Phi, psi and omega in degrees: 000126181294142172275146176273150176280157188307318178299316186288325180294316183291327178294316175296317180297317179296318181297318185289322179293327181289315174304312185295323173298318176296322179293317176298310177308313181301310179301319180291324178290334178292334169079000180256038180250136180302151184306309186302316181289327174303316179294315181298315180298316178302308179304315173298321178299319182291321176295316176298314184304313180292322181290323180291317175303322178294315179299314182291326178292321180297314178298325183291316177304311178303312177304311177299322173300313182292330178291321181293314177303322180292324180293326180292336186268132179295149175299139178313323180294322176295318176297322182284324188287322180289324176297319182290324179292319180297322187285347177284336186264000000 
């Protein structure tokens, strides 16, 4: 059986947990859930929400780091134009 890479596993996990959270919210909003089950679902929803927020915060940091690295690199068009200008002289 082929193994999933970590990025694929975390994405699948995030997606499935997000879907579970949406399902819980739908059930709670329907309002026809017994109180004991409602409390259990609410606790699960809060735990999922915190976990998903943490995953999104980590992803945001990764994107910011990538953007900083990208900003430090000169655009390819500038590199090419400087090389072309140098060859003219």
